[in-house]
N, C-alpha and C positions, 0 to 999 in steps of 0.2 A: 402462418406456416409454423410448424412445431420444430424447435431447435433444441437438441439435447447437449448438455454439458455437465461437467462435474464441478459443483460449487462447494468449496469448503469440505470436500470429501464425500458429498452426497450427489447422487445422480439426479439431475433436474431436467425437466422439459418445460419450455416456455413457448407460448404462442406469440411470435413477434415477426415483424418484417425483417429481412436480413440486414438492412441498413440501420436498424434501430441501435442507438448507442448502448453498449454494454452497461454503462452507468444507469441508464433508465430502467433496464431490465432488473439490475441488482436492487435498486432502490424501490421502484414502483411495483414490480411483479414479485420479487423474492423477499421484499421488506428487509433488506440488508443495507443499513444506513451508515455504515462506517465510512465508505467512500463518499466524499462530498462533491457537490457541484460547485465549482469555483468560477472558472472563466469560460468553460465550454469550448476552448480552443487548444487544449493540451499545453498551455503555457504556465500554469500555476502548480500543477501536481497534486492538488487536493483530492483528485479522483483516482489516484494510483492504486492499482491492484496487481496481482501476479497472474500471468497467463502462462501456464506451464513453467512456472518459476521465474519468468522474466517480468520486470515491472513494465506496465503499460498504462497509458492514460485512458481510463474507461469512458471518458466523455466523448472521445473520437474513435474509439474502437468499435466497429460494427459487431453486433451480436453474432453474425455469420462467421466472423474470424474466431470466435470462441467455441464454435460448434465442435463437439468431441474432445475438447481440451479441458485441462484443470484450471479453474479460476479460484484464487485464494483472495479473500477480502480480510480486512482487519479482524472481523469476527471469527475467521477461521485460522488466523495466524498461530494461535496457541490453543491448548486444551483448557477447558474450564478449570479454574483453580490453579493453573500452572502457566503464568504469563511467559511469553517469549522473552528471551534475554534482552532484546531491544526494548520491549515494553518495561521491563524491570529497570533498565538503565535510564529510560525516560523519566520514570518516577524518581529514581535516586538523584538525578541531576535537575529535577524540577523544570523540565524543558517547557512544558505547556504554559502558555500565557492565556491567550484567548482560546486556543485549542483547535480552531477550525481547520488548519492545515495539517494537524499532527497525524492523522491517520495516513495521509499520503506520505508524510515524512517517514513515519515508522515503516511503511511498506517498502519504500525505496531503500532505507537503511538495512532492513532485513534481507532484501535481495542482494545488496552489496556484500554483506557479511557471509551470505551463502556462497558467494563466488570468491571473495577475498577475506579470509578469516581475520587477518591482521592488517587492515588498510592503513596507508599513510594519509596524511592530511590531503595530499593531492588526489588520492583515490576517493576520499570522501567528497572533496570538492567536485570531482567529475561526476560521481554517482548522484549527488544531491543537487546538482546545478539546476535541474528542472523543477525543483520544489521551492516555492516561494513562501516566506513567512512575513506577514505584515508586521508582526510584533518584533521581529529582529532577533529571534532566539538562536541564531546560527552558532554562536560560541557554545551554548548549552547543548545544541544538537551534536556538534562535533565531539564534545566531551562524552556525551551519552553513547555515541557510536564507539569511541575508544573504550569506554567502560564495558560495553557489551562484548567487544572483542577480547577484553582482558578478563573475562569470566566474572564480571560484576565489580571488579576492583578499579578504582580511579587511578 
């Protein structure tokens, strides 16, 4: 079955069963590997992408749910040569350690800042609660989100 969607600003059509996880289509069919397979149960957040601006767990989101909608992955978050403010803050705060969870973390943080430009610690905790980091970089993640909210200033 052909399913049409807009991925990172480009109209795409994929042949997939409606129940196929969006993550599989992104990684296997469209070769967009920013979203990672973590737990497969929507518990870790490594697969987070935006669906019409909302963060979703691509590992449990059926491709049929994305039909006709805008999907943004880490690869489409910013324009080439112009990192997203969250990506810049991640670098400035040296958030990444092993890095596996970071694309999901960044996508959740970007969605938060799109809705709440100046989040409190409680806002950050709520928005990031579904993103796990085995390396425990949570304090750096929080600092990076505040930095991004403050125009790159710590």
